[in-house]
Structures are given as structure tokens and as C-alpha cells.
C-alpha positions in Angstrom: 9.2 21.0 -20.3 7.7 21.1 -16.8 10.0 23.5 -14.9 8.5 22.4 -11.5 10.2 18.9 -12.0 13.9 18.5 -11.5 16.1 17.0 -14.3 16.6 13.9 -12.1 12.8 13.6 -11.7 12.2 14.0 -15.5 14.9 11.5 -16.3 13.6 8.9 -13.8 10.1 9.3 -15.2 11.3 8.7 -18.7 13.2 5.6 -17.7 10.2 4.2 -15.8 7.8 5.0 -18.7 10.1 3.4 -21.2 10.5 0.2 -19.1 6.8 -0.1 -18.7 6.0 0.4 -22.4 8.2 -2.2 -24.1 6.0 -4.1 -26.6 5.8 -7.4 -24.7 7.6 -7.2 -21.3 6.2 -3.8 -20.5 2.6 -4.9 -21.1 3.1 -8.1 -19.1 4.5 -5.9 -16.2 1.6 -3.4 -16.3 -1.2 -6.0 -16.4 0.3 -7.9 -13.5 1.3 -11.1 -15.3 4.9 -10.6 -14.2 4.1 -9.7 -10.6 4.3 -13.1 -9.0 6.9 -14.4 -11.5 9.2 -11.8 -9.9 8.4 -13.1 -6.4 9.1 -16.7 -7.5 12.3 -16.1 -9.4 14.1 -13.4 -7.4 17.0 -14.5 -5.2 16.6 -15.1 -1.5 16.6 -11.8 0.3 19.8 -11.3 2.3 18.9 -10.0 5.7 21.4 -7.5 7.0 23.4 -8.7 10.0 21.9 -6.1 12.4 18.4 -7.3 11.6 16.4 -10.5 12.2 13.8 -11.9 9.8 11.2 -14.2 11.2 8.5 -16.1 9.2 5.2 -16.4 10.9 2.7 -19.0 9.6 -1.0 -18.0 9.8 -3.9 -20.2 8.8 -4.3 -18.8 5.2 -1.1 -16.8 4.6 2.4 -16.0 6.0 3.9 -12.9 7.5 7.4 -11.7 7.9 8.7 -9.8 10.9 11.9 -7.9 10.5 13.4 -6.4 13.6 16.7 -5.3 15.1 18.7 -8.1 16.6 19.5 -6.0 19.6 15.8 -5.4 20.3 15.1 -6.6 23.9 12.3 -4.4 25.0 9.0 -6.2 25.9 6.4 -6.1 23.1 4.2 -3.6 25.0 7.0 -1.0 24.8 8.0 -1.6 21.2 6.8 0.3 18.1 5.9 -1.6 14.9 5.0 -0.7 11.4 2.4 -2.9 9.7 3.5 -2.8 6.1 0.9 -3.7 3.4 2.6 -4.1 0.1 1.3 -2.9 -3.3 0.8 -5.0 -6.5 -2.8 -4.2 -7.6 -4.2 -7.0 -5.4 -2.6 -9.4 -7.8 1.1 -9.3 -6.7 2.6 -11.0 -3.7 5.4 -9.6 -1.5 8.9 -9.4 -3.0 12.3 -8.1 -2.0 11.6 -4.5 -2.6 9.3 -4.5 0.4 11.9 -6.3 2.5 14.4 -3.6 1.6 11.7 -1.0 2.5 11.2 -2.8 5.9 14.9 -2.3 6.6 14.6 1.4 5.8 11.6 1.7 8.0 13.5 0.3 10.9 16.3 2.8 10.3 13.9 5.7 10.0 11.9 4.5 12.9 14.9 4.2 15.2 14.5 0.5 15.8 10.8 -0.1 15.2 9.7 -3.7 14.2 8.1 -4.2 10.7 5.5 -6.8 10.1 4.8 -7.5 6.4 1.9 -9.9 5.6 2.1 -11.8 2.3 -1.7 -11.5 2.0 -3.7 -13.5 -0.4 -4.2 -12.0 -3.9 -6.5 -12.3 -6.9 -7.5 -14.0 -9.1 -7.3 -17.1 -6.9 -8.3 -15.1 -3.8 -10.5 -12.1 -4.6 -12.0 -9.7 -2.1 -12.4 -10.0 0.8 -9.3 -12.2 1.2 -6.7 -9.4 1.3 -8.7 -7.4 3.8 -9.3 -10.5 6.0 -5.6 -11.1 6.1 -4.8 -7.5 6.9 -7.2 -7.7 9.8 -5.7 -10.9 11.1 -2.2 -9.4 10.9 -3.3 -6.4 13.0 -5.1 -8.7 15.4 -1.9 -10.8 15.7 0.0 -7.6 16.8 -2.6 -6.9 19.5 -2.6 -10.5 20.7 1.2 -10.3 21.0 1.1 -7.3 23.3 1.9 -4.5 20.8 -0.1 -1.5 22.0 -2.4 0.0 19.3 -0.9 3.5 19.8 2.5 2.1 19.0 1.3 0.7 15.6 1.6 2.6 12.3 -0.1 1.1 9.3 1.8 1.9 6.0 1.1 0.9 2.4 1.7 1.9 -1.2 -0.6 1.7 -4.2 -3.1 -1.2 -3.5 -1.4 -1.6 -0.1 -2.3 2.0 0.6 -5.9 1.4 -0.2 -5.8 -1.8 1.9 -4.4 0.2 4.8 -7.3 2.6 4.7 -9.8 -0.3 4.3 -8.3 -1.9 7.3 -8.8 1.3 9.3 -12.4 1.5 8.2 -12.9 -2.1 9.3 -11.3 -1.6 12.7 -13.5 1.5 13.3 -16.7 -0.3 12.1 -16.1 -3.3 14.4 -15.0 -1.4 17.5 -11.4 -2.5 17.4 -8.6 -0.3 18.8 -7.3 2.1 16.1 -3.5 2.3 15.4 -1.4 5.3 16.2 -1.4 6.5 12.6 -1.5 5.7 8.9 0.9 6.4 6.1 0.0 5.8 2.4 2.0 6.3 -0.8 0.0 6.8 -4.0 -2.8 4.8 -2.4 -5.3 3.1 -4.8 -8.5 4.3 -3.1 -11.0 4.3 -6.0 -11.5 1.0 -7.9 -14.4 2.5 -9.8 -11.9 4.5 -11.8 -14.2 7.5 -11.6 -11.7 10.1 -10.3 -10.8 13.0 -12.7 -7.1 12.1 -12.5 -7.8 8.8 -14.3 -8.5 10.9 -17.4 -6.2 13.8 -16.7 -3.2 11.6 -16.1 -4.1 8.9 -18.6 -1.1 9.7 -20.9 1.2 11.2 -18.2 1.3 8.3 -15.8 4.6 6.6 -16.5 3.5 3.2 -15.2 -0.2 2.8 -16.1 -0.7 5.6 -18.7 -1.8 5.1 -22.3 -3.6 1.8 -21.9 -6.6 0.2 -20.3 -5.0 -3.2 -20.4 -3.4 -2.8 -17.0 -3.9 -3.8 -13.4 -5.9 -0.6 -12.8 -8.7 -1.8 -15.1 -8.8 -5.4 -14.0 -11.9 -6.3 -12.1 -10.9 -9.7 -10.8 -10.2 -8.4 -7.3 -13.7 -7.3 -6.4 -15.3 -9.7 -8.9 -19.0 -9.9 -8.0 -18.8 -7.2 -5.3 -19.8 -3.5 -5.6 -16.6 -1.5 -6.2 -18.3 1.4 -4.4 -18.0 -0.5 -1.2 -15.6 1.5 1.1 -13.7 -1.6 2.0 -12.9 -1.9 -1.8 -12.8 1.8 -2.7 -11.8 3.5 0.6 -12.4 7.0 -0.9 -16.1 6.3 -0.1 -15.4 5.8 3.6 -16.2 7.9 6.7 -12.9 8.8 8.4 -14.3 10.6 11.5 -12.4 9.4 14.5 -9.3 8.3 12.6 -5.8 8.8 14.0 -3.3 11.2 12.2 -2.7 10.3 8.6 0.0 11.2 6.0 -1.2 10.6 2.5 1.4 11.0 -0.3 0.7 11.0 -4.0 3.0 11.5 -7.1 2.1 14.4 -9.3 1.7 12.3 -12.5 0.1 9.2 -10.9 -3.4 8.2 -12.1 -4.6 7.9 -8.5 -3.5 11.4 -7.4 -6.8 13.3 -7.3 -8.6 10.8 -5.0 -6.0 11.5 -2.3 -7.3 15.0 -2.0 -10.8 13.7 -1.8 -10.0 11.8 1.3 -8.8 14.9 3.2 -11.3 17.2 1.6 -14.5 15.2 1.9 -16.0 16.8 5.0 -19.2 17.5 3.0 -19.7 13.7 2.8 -19.2 13.3 6.5 -15.6 12.3 6.2 -13.0 14.3 8.1 -9.4 13.3 8.4 -6.8 14.8 10.8 -4.0 14.5 8.3 -2.0 15.8 5.4 -1.8 15.2 1.7 1.7 15.6 0.2 1.9 15.9 -3.6 5.3 15.1 -5.0 5.8 16.7 -8.5 9.0 14.7 -9.0 7.3 11.5 -8.0 6.4 8.7 -10.4 
């Protein structure tokens, strides 16, 4: 038994592993087939009374802005989190991320949260998700949010998309946000990192099988997965704002988080931190 992991962490890991390894439902969950069924069938999210939820229609997708009802400051003085959801580039937004937005607002002492329901594979492969992320960020700028007041945050595929967005902004001379936060970001779609092998059986969600979202190729389709906009681990991060990269100790994507902050030899240098969470899933 790993003594560095609390009993609560060990129990949670076992529960998650069991739920994701049921003979039928578990496999459907891990390969993404249940991703959008969940979004379609879950009940309408109940917005807390102290928050306001606004649906914003874009040309190719929709966004949700959740903000405090007593927020009266002009946009130029407000802070906002651009939340890019996970789902392996196959799953749409669902209530878990609306709950997360509410928690971001509490932790951010009243910051707004913009969550784009960006287009996903297989109907909309790369670069659709990145295009929608760029348009979401551009919308914030056009609506008077100051770039230094924007934090881009994402988990799993949304974490990788957050970094890809940052690389795009840098490459195209657009204002950079005030910072980035990623949680177990999927930054290497080539599946070449050591942790893909080292954590193959330990990962409670994707471990023990190659019939999962991790090994699907429908997102990048005919594009080179080495492209930094697809696999941000290959990007050049000089000039980036502060970043906090978090990775769970048993997650298949863990090792590549360290590569992002330790790749100065490749010309990439981040002013940021990597936090490994041994109890994390």
C-alpha cells in the first residue's frame, strides 16, 4: 500500500477505478460514447440565487457566462475566468463545469466565469475547438475585459486547449491573459510520454486499455499530432504569463506536465509551477 496516499485518496481511487471498469458501462464511459449522452439527459442546471447564468450565441457554438447577480462594476474593472472544459475533445459541457464555475466565483471573490461549449469531434475535428476558444477569448476583449484580468483555466483536454490557446495568442500577436491554470492537462496527443506506459495500469480512469478517449485519433484526424496547437507540450512558452499546472500522481498525462516547465533546453521556459497531487485521481 502506498503510504504517501491517504486512506480517503486510496478509497476514492478504487471507487473511480471500479466505476470506469464495469464491463459495458465503464468502457462506454472511457471511450467517450457516454460523454454527450450525459449532457443530453442530465437535468437542467439550477443556478444558485446569488448567481446569474447568461447564454451567449456565437456563430458556430454557444457560451455560458455565470456571474454574481450583484456585480455592477464595468467590464474593464472586472475579473473573469475563461473555463475550457475537458472531455477528450469528444465531450460537450455538462453540469459538473457549471458547478465548477460557481466554485470559481466563490474562490475568485466575485469573478465572472465564461464557459464555451466548443465544438467537438468526431463531427468537428481540429481546429474547431481551438477556433472556438480563440473566439471566446476575443469576445472577452471586445466586451472590454482587460487581458490582465483574464485567467484561462482548463482540465484534461480543456487544459491542453488552454495552452494551445495561449500559443495561438502569442503567435498571432494578441494580448496574453493574466495567467493560466491547468488540471491534469492533456498536452501530448502522440501518447509518447513515459507516464503513458508507467501509469498504464495505475490510472483509475484510462488505465489498462487502449480502447479509450486517450487513444482515439478522430480529433486531429489528418493533422500531425506533433503540432503544438494539438500537442502543446511541443510549444515555445517564452513570454507566457504565470502558470499553475496541476497533475494527479497516477494520471497517464502526469509526466508531460513536468516537461512543460522543464523544457528550457527546447527553447521553452515557463514562469510557473507544477503541482503533483499524490491523492489525486
